[in-house]
C-alpha positions, 0 to 999 in steps of 0.5 A: 735975528738972534732967534734965527741964529739959534734955530739954524744951529738947532738950539731950540730952547735959546731960539724959543727964548729969543722969539718970546722976548721978541713978542713983547717988542711988537704991538698987537696985529703988527706984521712983525708980530705975525712973523714972530708967531710963525717963528715960534711955531717953527721952533715948536714944530721942529722940536716935536711939539705940533700942538703948540706949533699950530697954536702959534701958526694960527695966530700968525695966519690970523694977523697976516690975513687981517693986515692984508684984508685991511690993506685991500689985498688978497690973502691968497696972493701972499707968500707969507700966508703960503709959508704959514699954511705949509707949516700948519699942514706939516703939523696936521700931518704929524698929528694924523689929521689928514683931511685938515693937512691936505686942505692946508697944503693944497691951498698953499700950493695954489698960492705958490703956483699963482705967485711963483709959477707952477714949475717953482721948486717951492711948489715941488716941495709942497707937492712932496708934502701932499704926497706924504699925506696920501702915503699916510692914508695908504693912497699910494697911487695918488702919493706916487703921482705927487712925488713924481710931479715934484721930482719933475718940477725940481729937476727942471731947475739946475742946482736942485739935486738935493731937493730932487733926491728927496722926491726920489726917496719919497718915490722909493718909499711908495714903491717899497710900500707896494712891494715893487722892490726893484723900482724902490731900489733903483730910486734909492740908488739914484737918490744916493748918487745925487746925495754923494755928489753933494757930499763930494762938493761939500768936501771939496769946497771950503766952508760948505757943511760936510756933516749934514750932507754925510748924514743924508747919505748915511740915512739913504744907505741905511734905508737901502740896507733895511730894504735889502734885509726885508727881501732876504739879501743879507750880504748886500744889507750888511755891506750897505750898513757898514758903508752907512756907519762910515759915512755917519762917522764922517758926519760926526767928525765934521770938518777934520780933513785927515779923518775924512780922507781916511774915511773916504779911503775905507768907503771906496774899498766897500 
């Protein structure tokens, strides 16, 4: 639990220390040890050490599968296995081992679909990850199909606007790569409006983190600025960059109401 706290606040060295200490508390092949190895893998993955992450995730997967088989259960009907496969797939994609990444992610998707149903948000998240692997392989049509299906799945459940925005950003990236500029801009814009709605909700509800929502809006505005610059629309690009700078500043300021109100006023004038 201490490691989880430090992981959530991105203090990875402290999280790593807590999880390594936890390893000493469990016997070999205990399910709890598998969870700890999985947590270690997540920390290494989040801190950019994909090779180390895969090593610990493989250990976690081996223990999960061994315990399930010994208990007479099917490893392909376990969400803990699916979660580990998902993380391993992401690590393999970072290392550009596309074939292995695709196999892991597709196995994860099958397990999730079998247990949670084909329209669960987690299935959509995995489809987005598969789409990114296709994107890296420059198989853009397959990538687009995955991201569109992910968006459809996520949109079917209310309250998933942030997750839907991620799929739209992925769709926009594919259209940008294939030089479908207007469609790319349209999807970036739709994603940005969803993100701005979330930012407004965070501003209006005490206790909701403003910084992360503001950062996401800033990132999308920057992507839109880059695209407009790419197609020689410098004036629009400059406007988007200026707005992004203001929103990024709000992300840094966090929960300061007075400063946020000043920034909102400036943004509305852009």
